C-alpha positions in Angstrom: -0.1 -0.1 0.0 1.2 3.6 -0.7 1.6 6.5 1.7 -1.5 8.0 0.2 -3.4 4.5 0.3 -2.1 4.2 4.1 -3.4 7.7 4.8 -6.8 7.0 3.0 -7.1 3.7 5.1 -6.3 5.7 8.4 -9.1 8.1 7.7 -11.4 5.6 7.2 -10.6 3.5 10.1 -10.4 6.4 12.6 -13.9 7.8 11.5 -15.5 4.7 11.2 -14.3 3.8 15.0 -15.4 7.1 16.2 -18.8 6.6 14.5 -19.4 3.6 16.6 -18.1 5.4 19.9 -21.1 8.1 18.9 -23.6 5.3 18.3 -22.6 4.1 21.9 -23.0 7.3 23.5 -18.9 7.8 24.2 -18.7 11.2 22.5 -21.8 13.0 24.1 -22.3 16.8 23.0 -21.5 19.4 25.5 -24.5 21.7 23.8 -22.1 24.2 22.2 -21.4 24.8 18.7 -18.1 25.0 17.3 -17.4 27.9 14.8 -14.4 28.5 12.7 -13.8 31.4 10.6 -10.8 32.2 8.1 -9.7 35.2 6.1 -6.6 33.7 4.1 -5.5 35.8 1.2 -6.0 35.1 -2.1 -2.4 34.4 -2.8 -2.5 31.7 -0.5 -5.6 30.0 -2.0 -4.2 26.5 -1.8 -4.1 26.8 1.7 -7.5 28.4 1.9 -8.8 25.6 -0.1 -7.1 22.8 2.5 -8.8 24.5 5.3 -12.3 24.6 3.6 -11.9 21.1 2.5 -10.9 19.8 5.9 -13.8 21.4 7.4 -15.9 19.9 5.0 -14.6 16.6 5.2 -14.8 16.5 8.9 -18.4 17.2 8.7 -18.6 21.2 9.3 -21.1 23.0 7.5 -20.9 27.0 5.9 -22.9 29.5 7.7 -21.4 32.1 5.2 -18.3 32.8 3.2 -15.4 31.9 5.5 -17.5 30.7 8.4 -18.1 27.0 9.3 -19.7 25.4 12.1 -19.9 21.9 13.7 -21.4 20.5 16.8 -17.9 19.0 17.9 -14.6 20.7 18.4 -12.6 20.7 15.3 -10.2 23.6 16.5 -7.4 21.2 17.2 -7.4 19.8 13.7 -7.8 23.3 12.0 -4.9 24.6 13.9 -2.4 21.8 13.4 -3.3 22.2 9.6 -3.2 26.1 9.7 0.1 25.9 11.3 1.4 23.7 9.1 0.6 25.6 6.2 1.7 28.9 8.2 -1.9 30.6 7.9 -2.7 30.2 11.6 -3.0 34.1 12.2 -6.0 34.0 9.5 -8.0 31.4 11.4 -10.4 32.3 14.3 -12.0 29.7 16.6 -15.0 30.4 18.9 -17.7 28.4 20.8 -21.4 29.5 21.0 -24.6 27.9 22.9 -26.9 29.3 20.3 -26.6 30.2 16.7 -29.5 32.3 14.9 -29.9 32.2 11.2 -32.8 34.5 10.3 -35.3 33.6 12.6 -34.5 30.1 13.0 -33.0 29.3 16.3 -33.8 25.6 17.8 -31.0 23.3 17.3 -33.5 21.0 15.4 -34.3 23.6 12.7 -30.5 24.4 12.4 -29.4 20.8 11.9 -32.4 20.5 9.1 -31.2 23.3 7.3 -27.5 23.1 7.4 -27.2 19.3 7.3 -30.2 17.6 5.7 -30.1 13.9 6.6 -32.7 12.6 4.3 -30.1 11.5 1.5 -28.0 9.9 3.8 -30.8 7.9 5.3 -31.8 6.5 2.1 -28.1 5.8 1.3 -27.7 4.1 4.8 -30.8 2.1 4.4 -29.3 0.6 1.1 -26.2 -0.4 3.0 -28.0 -1.8 5.5 -29.9 -4.3 3.4 -26.8 -5.1 1.7 -25.0 -5.9 4.5 -28.1 -7.5 6.0 -28.3 -10.0 3.0 -24.7 -11.1 3.6 -25.3 -11.9 7.2 -28.6 -14.0 6.3 -26.9 -15.9 3.6 -23.6 -16.4 5.0 -24.0 -19.8 6.2 -24.9 -21.1 2.8 -22.5 -19.1 0.6 -19.0 -19.7 -0.8 -16.4 -18.3 1.4 -14.5 -16.4 -1.4 -17.9 -14.8 -2.3 -18.6 -13.8 1.1 -15.4 -12.1 1.4 -16.0 -10.3 -2.2 -19.6 -9.2 -1.0 -18.2 -7.9 2.3 -15.4 -5.9 0.8 -17.9 -4.4 -1.5 -20.2 -3.4 1.4 -17.5 -1.8 3.4 -16.6 0.5 0.3 -20.3 1.3 0.3 -20.5 1.9 4.1 -17.3 4.1 3.7 -18.5 6.1 0.8 -21.8 7.0 2.7 -19.8 7.7 6.0 -17.5 10.3 4.0 -20.6 12.4 3.7 -21.7 11.9 7.2 -21.3 14.8 8.9 -20.8 12.6 12.3 -23.3 14.8 14.3 -23.8 13.8 18.0 -26.6 11.6 19.1 -28.5 14.5 20.6 -29.2 16.1 17.2 -30.0 13.0 15.2 -33.6 11.2 14.8 -34.3 8.5 17.7 -34.0 5.7 15.1 -30.8 7.2 13.1 -30.3 5.2 9.9 -26.4 5.4 10.3 -26.4 3.7 13.6 -28.6 0.7 12.4 -26.5 0.6 9.4 -23.3 0.2 11.5 -24.9 -2.5 13.8 -25.8 -4.2 10.5 -22.0 -4.1 9.6 -21.2 -5.8 13.1 -23.4 -8.3 12.4 -22.5 -9.2 8.7 -18.7 -8.9 9.7 -19.2 -11.7 12.5 -21.1 -13.7 10.1 -18.3 -13.3 7.2 -15.7 -13.9 9.7 -17.4 -17.1 11.0 -17.9 -18.5 7.3 -15.1 -17.4 4.9 -11.6 -18.1 5.5 -10.4 -15.4 3.3 -12.2 -12.8 5.1 -11.2 -14.2 8.2 -7.5 -14.2 7.3 -7.5 -10.8 5.6 -5.6 -8.2 7.7 -7.5 -5.2 6.0 -10.9 -7.0 6.5 -10.5 -7.3 10.1 -8.7 -4.1 10.9 -12.0 -2.4 11.0 -13.6 -4.6 13.7 -10.2 -4.6 15.8 -10.5 -0.7 15.7 -13.9 -0.5 16.7 -13.4 -2.9 19.3 -10.6 -1.3 20.8 -12.4 2.5 20.4 -15.3 1.0 22.5 -13.2 0.5 25.4 -11.5 3.4 25.7 -12.0 7.1 27.4 -12.8 9.9 24.9 -8.8 11.4 25.7 -7.5 8.1 25.2 -9.3 7.5 21.9 -8.0 11.0 20.5 -4.7 10.7 22.1 -4.4 7.7 19.8 -6.0 8.7 16.5 -5.6 12.3 16.3 -2.1 12.5 15.1 -2.8 9.8 12.6 -5.7 11.5 11.1 -3.7 15.0 11.1 -0.8 13.0 9.3 -3.2 11.3 7.0 -4.9 14.8 5.6 -1.6 16.3 5.5 -0.1 13.5 3.2 -2.9 14.3 0.7 -2.1 18.2 0.7 -1.6 19.1 -2.9 1.5 20.9 -3.8 -0.8 24.1 -4.2 -1.6 24.2 -0.4 1.9 24.9 0.7 3.1 27.5 -1.9 
């Protein structure tokens, strides 16, 4: 695997483990909205795009030009990248208990406006059905075919999760399709491991469940101490040359 490939896998593994922590109630919301603003000059357009791309990739939503918001604190991620790009003086971060957009003030309305979850719900439902079918048929399916099906399902799951803002449970529907899809993943992974030698012996395939299991036993501090540097390094490894010019 190339350096870029390892970086991409680290991002997927880290956010997958984090999502399972959110589902389990291990990353509760402190009821503060976190905002990041930046005014990076045109001559550093590459750095400006890199900061914006990181915020979007990590689930932040734009409130207006150069101002992004998330329920979770992305300050350390943004400042690490801004320091790396030597534009930290142009970045401002702050927190607020309330945000008003026009007449909208409630957290529920804010989520509906900034992170429309309907499309994600449909995509997660499709993934859950795919994983459910694998789990149901694992005992009567050829082992190599199971492994191939699970690889396809993992790719499909990660594609949806990359567009998921990973909002805290307090801001999601009671029966959030993302949590249900991740539970279906655990069930299908267990069934595939039991009935496919190829899948069971694949370090790549098993890496997901290993990271999830470990993450669910850690405190929030321990989890982020382990994953924060890896995620920062992974993102920096993918920066285009224009970002540092």
